[in-house]
N, C-alpha and C positions, 0 to 999 in steps of 0.2 A: 193584646188579645184576650189577657184572663177573663174567665167565663164565658167566651163566645162559642156557639157551638153548630158544627157543620154538621150534613148530611151528605156523607157520598158514598153514590152506590153501585156496589159491587169496588166496596171498600177494603174488601180483604186480598185482595190477591191483584199481580196483573201493576198494570196503569197505577189503578183504584188504589192500590199499596203504598204507590210511591206515593199519591196525593194526600194520603190518612197519613203518612209518617213525617213530610213535610210539615203539614197541618202541626198534628201533635207538638213538634219539637219549636214552634211558634205559640203555643198556651192553650190550643183549642183542643174542646170536649168535642169528640164524636159521637154520631149516630151513622153507624153502619150497616149495608143490607148484603146479603148474598143470596144465592139460591144452593148453596152449601150449607151441613149444618154446622151448631155452633163449634160442636168436637172438632170439626173438619178443619174449620175456620180457625183452630184453638192456636196455633205457635203464632199465627197473625196478629191475633190477637193480644195475645200476652206481649209482644213484641211492641205493640202499641202500649200498653196498660204501664210497662217500667218505665213511661214520661212522666209516668204520676198524673196525666189526664184523664177522666171519665171516657169510657170507649163502651159504649153499647153495641151488641150486635139483634139485628132482626135477618129471620129467615122467609127473605119475600123476593117470590118472581119479578122483575121489577113491571115483565110485559102484562101480569091477572092485573083484573079490572078494578079490584078490591087494593092492590097497590100504595095506592095515592092515600087513601085512607087510613091502610093499618103503618102505613109511615108515619104519619103527620102525626095521629094518635100517640104514637109511641115513643117520640117528641116532645111534643106536649108533656105525657105524664112525668116524661122521665127527665127532661132539661128544663120545659116550659118557655122556650126561646128559639129560634131558628136564624143565624145572620149567613149562614153561605149555605149552598145547595150546590153538588159536583154532581150531575148527571154523567154520570164515567159506564154504568154497567152496560153491557153491552156483549151480543155473541157474533162469531164469523160462521158464514154457511155450513151445516153438517157435513157437505160434501161439495167441493169445488167442480164447477160445472158450467164449461160452455153456455152463451145465455141461449144459443138455440136446444141447447137439453134442459134448459132452467127447470124447475118444477111449483105449481101454484102452493103447496106445501112449505117447503124453502122460504117463497118470496114471503108471504104471511105472516111465520116466524119470525123472521128477521125486520119486519116491520112493526110487528106486534112489540116487540122488545126492543129495537135500538132506535123506535123514533114515535112509536103512539106510545109508549111506556113514558118515556122522559117528558113528552110533550105534556099531560094529563097528572104527573108528579110537580113540574114543575108550576101550574095551575094550582095545586092545590096549595103549594110550597109561597109561590106568591099570594093566594090570600092568607096565609097566617102570616106572613111576613108585613103584609099591609094592617090587618088587623093589628098587631103588635106597635107597628109606626115605628120602630127602632130607626135611628140613620146607620147607613156605610153595611147596608144592606147588599148580597151579592150572588147572584148565580153564576154559574158556569157548566158550558154546554163541551164534557171532551168527543171530538169528533175524529175526522183521520185525515189525511193525505187523499183519502177513495173517495172523502168529497166532492174534488173536482177533478183527480186522475182517471181514467176507466183502466178499469181489469173486468175486460170479457169472458173471465172465470169464476167471477163471485160478484155477477151484476147488480143482484139482491141487499149485498151487502154495500155496496159505493151507491143504489138510491135512496136507501135507508141513512146514511152519512150526510148526502147531502140533503136529503129533505131535515136532518135535522141542524145543520150550520141555514139553512130557513129559518127554524123556527128559532135558532136564539137570535134573530135579525128583529122579527115578529117578535119576541118577548123584550127585546132592546127597547124599539117602536112602543110598544102599550107601558111599560114599564119606566121609562127614562123620566117622567113626570113626576114619580113618585118616591124618587132618591135609592130606588135599588137596581146597579150596577148589571147588563148582565155583557157575558164574555163568549167569544169560542176559541177554545185553546184547539188548535190543530194539529197530534202527533204526526210522524213523518213513519220510518221504520223503525220499531221498539221492542227490542227483547222480552218477551213475553212468553206463557204459554200458545196465546192465539198465533205467533209467529214460528214458533219452534216445528213446524211441518215442515215448512217453507226457508228455512237457517242456510239451507245449501245453496241455493236460491240467492238468496238476499248477502251472504256472503259474499256468490261473488259480483255481482250488480256492483256492491259498495268500493271492494277493489279495484272495479273498472270504471270508477271515478260518478255512480248517479247523486251522493253527496258531497260537497263540498268541504265536510266532515269527515274523514274517512274513518267512521265506527258507526256503529249501530247505535241507536236511542237507546234511555233506557228509562224504568218509570219515575226515577229519580228526577230527570230531567224536566219529565212533565211536571210530577212534584211542586219543583220551583217554580214553575210558572203558574201554577197554581194557588202557591202561597203568594208570591207577588201581587196575584189579582186580590186575593182575599184581606190581606195588605192594606187595601186601596191606594197601591202605589201608581196607579194607572186609573185616577180620579174624571178625566175628562177625556175619556177613550170609551165609552159605551158603544156596544155593537161589532168592539173591531176583534180580529180574528188574530190569534198572537200563534203561529205556526212554530212548533218545534220539530225542526225535521234533517237539521243539520244543513241547511243548505241546499236539499233538495230541488225544492221549487224556481231558483234561480238560474234563469234562462244565461247559457252560452254560448258562444260561438266555438 
């Protein structure tokens, strides 16, 4: 993987950091973006740079209209190539509310960041990849079990992830003849800042058997799945969903 470049959105915290860590271990250079300042993201970035790989950070809100242009310009100027896009950045509702009480503002915010942003970043990244014409390029969408599991107190989040799941199928279909593989990685219950507020709820559910493997998922679990796809270990599987959920979706009697 030496010399190959990955763009990981939200790649300095949570699941994104798990992906970034797995990639630098395998020799990838990284372009990472997030909404925090570079100083705030500093400890995570320094840890990544200890690998000896090049790591560049951009402070960009993926939901902004100019985000794709800014990020791809950064990648072009600093690395000159792009081999992997990991669409990871996303947010939870600012406040969990029953769908009978949901607000247009919360809905629009999640769609802008979780769905619209990755959709058009993928468009820009795919165009850049096609201009380069290198073999072995990959696009990964990090979604959620919420793409198919209904949570009525955060409907806008579920809808944004379901839309992102369809986006992965659309891009897999469109890019199949170009040599660009597209995958969806669908995490289950993963221990991050986003889930910290409901830790007690999920601790209880996991202990009661919600997942076959009775533990939380980790960002590193997700990162290993992304690294596998980035290596090209599933070359005949474009468009597929990789569940990283400890067996949560296995139906049982």
